[in-house]
C-alpha positions in Angstrom: 156.1 34.8 100.2 158.2 33.6 97.0 159.9 30.0 98.2 163.6 31.0 97.4 165.4 27.7 99.1 164.4 25.9 95.7 164.9 26.5 92.5 163.1 25.4 89.3 165.3 22.7 88.7 165.1 21.7 92.4 161.2 21.8 92.5 160.7 20.3 88.8 162.9 16.8 90.3 160.9 16.9 93.0 157.8 16.3 91.0 159.1 14.2 89.3 160.1 12.2 92.4 156.6 12.4 93.6 154.6 11.4 90.7 157.2 8.3 90.3 155.9 7.0 93.8 154.3 4.0 93.4 151.1 5.3 95.3 151.2 8.3 93.3 150.5 5.7 90.1 148.5 2.9 92.0 145.8 6.6 92.6 146.5 8.0 89.0 147.3 11.2 90.5 150.1 13.6 88.9 152.0 17.0 90.6 153.5 20.3 89.0 155.5 22.2 91.5 156.5 24.2 88.2 154.8 27.5 90.1 156.8 28.8 93.1 154.4 28.5 96.4 151.8 26.7 93.8 151.6 23.2 94.6 149.1 21.7 92.0 147.7 17.6 92.1 145.8 16.3 89.3 143.4 13.6 88.3 143.4 13.0 84.7 141.3 11.2 83.9 138.9 10.2 87.1 138.8 6.2 87.0 135.8 4.4 88.2 137.8 4.0 91.1 137.6 7.2 92.2 133.9 7.6 92.9 130.7 6.7 94.7 130.6 9.5 96.7 126.8 9.1 98.1 126.7 6.3 96.1 126.6 8.4 92.9 129.6 8.7 90.2 130.4 12.1 91.9 134.0 11.7 93.4 134.6 9.6 96.9 135.3 12.3 99.6 138.4 10.2 101.2 139.8 10.8 97.5 139.2 14.2 97.8 140.2 13.9 101.8 143.7 12.2 100.4 144.5 14.6 97.8 144.1 17.6 100.0 146.4 16.1 102.2 148.8 15.6 99.6 149.1 19.9 99.1 148.7 21.0 101.9 151.6 18.6 103.1 153.8 19.4 99.7 153.1 23.2 100.1 154.9 23.0 104.1 157.5 20.8 103.1 158.3 22.7 100.1 159.4 25.8 103.2 161.3 23.1 105.6 164.8 23.3 103.8 165.5 19.4 104.5 163.9 18.9 108.5 161.1 16.3 108.6 157.4 17.6 108.4 154.2 16.1 107.6 150.5 16.9 108.0 149.0 18.1 111.5 145.3 19.1 110.7 143.6 19.2 107.6 139.7 21.6 107.8 137.8 20.1 104.4 135.0 21.7 103.3 132.8 19.7 100.8 130.9 22.9 99.0 129.1 20.5 95.6 129.7 17.2 94.0 132.4 16.2 91.9 132.0 15.0 88.7 133.1 15.2 85.5 136.2 13.6 84.0 138.8 15.2 85.5 140.2 17.8 88.5 142.4 19.5 89.5 143.7 20.4 93.4 145.6 23.3 94.2 147.5 24.4 97.3 150.4 27.1 98.8 151.3 28.7 102.2 149.4 31.1 103.8 151.6 31.5 106.4 155.6 30.1 106.7 157.0 29.8 110.4 160.0 28.1 112.0 157.9 24.7 113.4 154.5 25.8 111.4 153.5 26.3 108.3 149.6 26.6 107.3 148.9 26.6 103.7 144.8 26.6 101.6 144.1 24.8 99.2 141.0 24.1 96.7 139.5 21.7 94.4 138.7 22.3 90.7 136.3 20.3 89.0 137.0 20.2 84.8 134.7 23.4 84.4 136.8 24.9 87.1 133.8 25.2 89.8 134.8 25.5 93.6 134.1 21.7 95.0 135.9 21.5 97.9 137.7 24.1 99.9 140.8 23.2 102.8 143.2 24.6 105.2 145.3 22.7 107.1 149.0 22.9 109.4 151.7 21.2 108.3 154.5 20.3 111.3 158.1 21.1 110.9 160.2 19.3 112.7 163.5 20.7 114.6 165.5 16.9 112.9 166.9 16.6 109.6 165.3 14.4 106.9 166.3 10.9 107.4 167.2 11.6 111.0 166.0 9.1 113.3 164.8 10.6 116.7 166.8 9.2 119.5 164.1 6.3 120.6 164.3 4.5 117.2 167.2 4.6 117.1 169.2 0.8 117.3 172.0 -0.2 119.8 
């Protein structure tokens, strides 16, 4: 299911764009899109503000859910060819606490349709142990990116 619409240079440019985003810099995450059909997001190092799951030093579930939203969304977005897209559904399964100093989340499309992209992801800790998994759906609009919907157009 290799993505034929984006070249390596385009994937690298998109990763650089996302990594420069203030929100990404603020949370300390970075993405890697160098492999077709694979989105990688890393927290390295995990900071104190990422922790606090169940009152421990484990990574907080909200941080994990946010990273899954990021990789599922990008896994779908890579197949939109310039159309608007957004995560419509996430199903997160927390398997074990995420401990250690770094983590990686990997996401990939499992089925690509015209208006929906189904994707899966997994979070691995620094020992390469799967700590959480996720599947999700990205909804793809018929409108081009940046095009306003009729109800938001100013007269």
